[in-house]
N, C-alpha and C positions, 0 to 999 in steps of 0.2 A: 504494500500500500504506500502511496506517495506521502512524503513527509511535508505537510502543508503548513505554512506560516503566513499570517496576515499582519501587515504593518499599517499603522495609522499615524497621522500627524496633522497638526494645524499650524500654518505659517502664513504670514502676510495676507490675511484675509481669505485664505483658501484651506479647504480640507482635502486630504488626499489619502489614498490607500494603495498598497501594492500587495499582491499575493504571489507567493512562490511555492512550487512543488518540487521537492528535492533540490532546492536551490535555484531553480529556473523560474523566471518570471512568467506568470500566466494571466495576470490581470492587473490593470493599473487605471486609476480614476482620479480626476481632479474636479472639485466643485467649489465655486465661489461662495463664501459665507457673507453675502451682501445683506442678509436680514430681510429680504423681500418675502412677502407672504407666498407660500408655495402650496400647490395642490396636495391635499392630504393633511395639512396642518389642522389641529383641533384647538378650539378656543372656548373660553367661558364667556359667552357673549351676553349682552343686555339689550332687550328689545327697546328701541327708541321711538318707533313709529309703526302703526298698523294701518294698512290701506286695504280695507275690505273690498272696495270697488275693483282693485287690481289683484285681489287675492294674493297679497304679498306683504311682507314686513321688512323693516330695516333694522339691522342688528349692529350694535357697537361692539367691536372686538378689540378695540384699542389700536386699530390701524389708522392710516391717514384718512380714509373715507369709510363711511358705514357700509356694511355688507348687505347684500340683497338676499332675502329668503322667500322663495316662492311657496305657495300652498302645496304644490306637488312634491316639495322636498320636506314636508312634514311627515311624521310616521303614518303608515297606512292604517286605515280604520278610524281616523279621527274625522268624523263627519262635520265637525264644527269648523274645520280648516283654520284659517288665521283668525277667525272670530274668537277663538279660545285664547288668543294671545292678548296681552295688554302691556303698555309701556312699563318698563321696570322688571319684567320677567327675565329670569336668567335661563339661558339655554346652552347646552353643549352642541356646538356646530362645527362643521368641517368644511374647508374650502374645496369646492369642486371646479371653480373657474377663477383664475387670478384676475386682479384689477387690470383694466384696460382704459387708457385715456382718462376721462373724467368719471368713469364708472368704477364703483367699488367691486370687491370680490363677491362672487356668488357662493352661498353656503347652503348646506343641508343639515338636517338633524338626523338623517339616516347615516350614522357613522359607519365607516368600513375600515378594515385593516387588511392591507394587501400582503399576501405571502407569496412564496415561490410557486406553490401548487394551488392555493386557495385564496379567495377573498372572503373574509369573515365579516358578517353583518350582525352585530349584537342586538340591534333593535328592530330588525326587519325579517319577518317570517317569509323566507323565500329559499328556493332551491333551483339552481340552474348550472349550465355548463357553457364553456366557451364555444362559439360557433366554429372555431377552427378544429375542434375535435369532430371529424366528419363520420367516423365509423360508428354505425348505429349500435352495434353490440357493445362496443367500448363505452359509448356514452351511457347506455343502459346500466352497465356494470358499475361505472363510476357514480352514477346517480343513486343506485341502490346502496352503495357503500356510504355515500354522503348522507342519505336519508337516515341511516342507522346511527351515524355519528352526530347528527344535528339534534340540538335540544329544542324544546318548545319555545317559540318566540324568536329564535335566532335564525339567521340565514347563511347559506354558503353558495359561492359561485366557484365552480371547478375550472381552474385555469388550464391552458393548453400544455403546460409542462407536467401536469399530473400523470399522464400516461407513462412518463419516463421514471416515475418514482414509485416506491413500494407503498402498500397501504399503511405500513407501520410509520413510514416517514410522513405521510399525509396526516395521519392521526396525531403524531407528535407536533407537527406544525400547527394543527388546529388548537391543540392545548397551549402552545406557545402564544398564538394570537389571542386566545381567551385570557391568558395571563397579562398580555399587553393591555387589553381593555380593562382588566381589573385594576391595574396600576393607574391607568388613565382616569378611571372613575374615582379613585382615591385622591389623585391630584386635583381633580375637578372640585371635589368636595371641600378641599382645604384652600384652593386658590382664590385670590381676589377677583372680582368681576373685571372683564375686559383684558384678560391675560391669555397668553399662549400656554396651552396645557400639554400638548404632545405634537411633535413634528416628525414627519416621515422624511424630512429633508437632511437630517444629520447623516454623515457618511457611515458611522458604525452601525446605525439601525438598518440602513438599506443593505449594506454589505453582509452583515451577519444574518440577516433574514434570508439571503440567497445561499449562504454557505453554512448550512445546518448539518453537513455531513460529519461523521465521526472521525474523519482523518485530519481535522484541524488540530495540530499539535500545540502551537503557540500563537499568541497574539501579542505583538510588541507595539507600544505607542510612546511617542516622545512628548505627548500632551497630557498634563495632569488632569485637565478637564475631561478629555476623552477616556482616560484611565478610570475615572469615577463612573462615567456613563457605561463603559463596557463592563465594569464590575457588576453593575445592576443587571445588565442584559444577560450575563453569564448565569445569574441565579435562576433565570426562567428559561434559558435556552436549552433544548434537548441536548444532553451530553456536555453541557457547559462546565460541569464540575471536573471534567477530565481535561479541560483546556487550560494551559498555563498562561497567565497574563503577566506581562512585564512592563515596567516603566523605564524607558531608555533615558539614561542620564550622562551618556558619553560626551566627549568634547567635540567630536566630529558630527556632521549631519548623519542622522540615523540610516537613511537609505544608502548613503555613501559608505558608511561603516560596514554594512552588511553586503555590499557588492550589488545592490539593487539599482542604484542610480545609473551605473554603466549599462545595465540591461534596458532601462527606460530610454536612454539615449539611442540604443541600437534599434528599439521599436519605433523610433522617429526617423530612422535612416532608411533609404530605399534599398540598401545592400544589407543582407543578412548572411552571416557566415554559417556554414554547416560543418559538422564533424568531418575531418579528413581533407579539408581544403576546398570542398565544393561551396557554392554560395547561391543565394537567390537575389534577384533584382525585382523589387515591388514598386510599380509605378501606377499612380492614380490618374485617371483621365475623367472627363465630364461624364462619360457613359459607362465606363467599366474600370476595373483594376486588372492590369496585366502583371503576370508573374512569370519571370524567366528563370529556368533552372540551368545552372552552369556547373560543369565538372570541376573547373578551376584546377587546383593542384592535386585533386583526388586521383589516385592511380589504381587502387583496389587490387584484385587478383590478376590471374593470367588471362581470364576470359573478358573480352570487351563487353559482351552482352551482359554478363553477370555484374560487371562494374557499373554499367549504366543502370541496370535494374536496382541495385542496392542504393545508388545515389538518388534515384527517383523515389524510392520508398522512404528514404530519410527525408527527402525534400517534402513529400506529401505530409508527413507528420509535422514538420516544422511549419508548413503553410497553414495547417489547421491551428497551430499554436499562435502564429502571427496574426491571423485574421481575428481571433478571439482577443488577443492582447491589444491589438489596435482598435478593437471594436468596429471593424470595417464591415460594411454591408453592401448589398447590390449584386451585380454580376462580376464574376471573376473568370479570366481566361488564363490558363496555365500552359506555358510552353515547356513541356517536359523534354528531356533528352530522348531522341529517337530510339525505339526498341523494335526489334524484328519479330520476336516471338509473341503471338496473340495471347498466350496464357499470361505472359508478363504484363501486357497492356491491361488485361482484365483484372489481374491481381493488384495493379497499381490503383485503379479507380476504386476498387473495394477497400484498399487500405486508406485512401483519402476519405471515403465515406465513414469508416470506423473512427478515424481521427476527428472528423467534424462532429460526429454523433456525441462525443464526450463533452462538447461545448454546451449542448442543450438548446442552442438557438435553432430555429427552423432552417433547413437547408435542402438543396437538391443538387445531385451530381449527375451529369450526362456521361455516356460512354466516350472513350477517347476517339477523336476523329482520325481520319487517314493521315493528317499532317502532324499527329502527335499532340494535339491540343485537347485539353480537358476544360469544359465549362462547368461552373457550379455557381449557385446563388446562396446567399446567407442573409438572413434578416437580423439586423442589429436593433438594439434598444438603447436609447441614450446617445450621447455625443461620442464621436470618434476621438481617440487620443490626439490625433493630428489637429483637431479643431482647437484644442487648448495649447498644444506644445509648439505648433509650427505656424509660420506666416510667410507670405511672398516677400521677396527682396524689395525693399523700398527704393532701391537704386535702379535695377533693371526690370523689376516686375516679373522676372522669369524664375530666378533662383528661389530656393526655399531655405529659410533659416529658422532659428528658435523664436518663439513669440516673446513679447516683453515680460509677461509673468514667468515663463519658463526660464528666461535668462536670469531672473532674480533667484530662482531656486539653484540654478547652476552656479551663479556667483557665490551664493551663500555657502554651498558645499565646498567650492574651491578655496574660498577664504578660510573656512574652518580647517580644512585639510592642511593648508599652508601654515597656519598658526599652530596647529597641533604638532607640526613637524619641527617646531622650535623657533620660528620666525617671530621677531618682535614687531615688525612693521610689514604691511602687505599692501601692494598696489594691484588692484583688479582692473583690467581693461574690459570694457563692455561696449556693445554697439551704442551709438549716441542716445537713442530714446530710452532703452533700459538704464543707461548710466544716469540720465536725468531723473528717472523715477526713483532709482535706488538712493540717489543723493539727497532727496527730500523725504524719503520714507522713514519715519521715526522707528517703526517696528523692525526694520532691517538692521539698523545700527544697534538697537536695544537687544535684539536676539544674539548678536555677536558679543556685545558687552557682557551679557549674562554668562557666557562661557569663558571669555578672555577679557577681564576688566582692564588690564593694563596695555592692551594691544593698540597699535595705530593702524588705521585702515584708510586707504585712499582709493578713489574711483576715477578712472580716466576714460573718456569717450574715445572710441576708435572704430572705424569702419572695417579694419583688417580682421576683426574677430567675429564678424557677423555669422560666419558658418559654424563656428565652434561655441558661440555664446559668451564665453568668458575666458580670459587668460590671466593668471596670477603670477606675480614675481615677488620675491621676498628679500629682505635685507636684515642683517643682524641688529642694526640700531635704527635710530630715527632718520628718515629721509623724506624729502619733498619732491616727488616726480613732477616733471613739466606738465602743465595743464591739468594737474590732478586736483580733485576735490576731496578734502578731508572730511570723513563722516564719523571718525572716532579718533 
């Protein structure tokens, strides 16, 4: 069984996570902690206005604008509708549509908790399945199992990942979601009006909801806030008592210390090295993603056909890992190295299917064409890694470099590594815009000062480091580089 470790941290207004299996990165996500109301957030709202003619009410949840509550989003069976509400009433409401323009968020009292295989509805007596589960017998079997597990007054919606999970896993997830609601209800009872009770937006909640398998060995976080949050989650997570939770307190950046940062950079690169000297070239276009498999320096055994076959098999497994890691979706066209034997061609597409199936995302693989091309599709959920980490070159518009936020993470890791190596003063070269952001970002300097109180740190803008994000140099004593901005 793979040795799985989950890393969490919060830096510079972002939450991020990385997941490794036997030391290899398999998942990476970044989310901005901008405090904006998100779908799934649960509030203790106060009714401020009831409009019976519109069959709606406005609820104050402590946000910039009052939220809109329609009669259809009240619990089923309440014939009185909004007429039963009056100003001052307190309600547990959940955002189902975020604010837009001058309109406030739309909320519902039909609270739901989204899991990997189920959606749990504590106040809505309902049973249903995802329309993506098309097999009639499978739907009937899942509905029968859900009906047995459902309690009176609550509802369940079976998600399209349920057929890939055992009934035991589904049952344990249901109990986990029930515990989540129990804790939410306790927080609601004690919370003041107009306050946020529960959010589905925090990184640990979403990631740990998806990774409920028993092969998670450790969770490591560099954030004391996340450490407390994860500790509470592990108390109700199935198998949580078997997971070791650690608070990272080292001098270097956590992901850099554990060798994860280098793998994240590789996931942002079009070139991916394979074992034995072979490599992939992954290029995104408007309509599809092309993947080229190259033998490179791989020599293999005496047989050319066997060497090519082994290289292609290795490439198929790595392709599946890369599309999951990059969270890439859409159409993919893979140019494998030509093989002569039909059985090798069939075995290769079967291996690609097996590797993609581990991901859990919907996919489809077509047989290899006469030209040695394999087409497959993958449905992604959420943003691609490249949407956070990469941007087009501001000079030529054609090249790709690291985004401004990602440059900050790279600079932070490089500065800490240089200081941890014994340097008293460090100068970091960054592209002009990230350099400007870092120079005025109080949190960046404060994070370094916390680990190295006596260090001197300078930032220098430079176009020459656009491709690599950051370049650091050190000196044994105090120095003032040309055009440098001192931040510490």
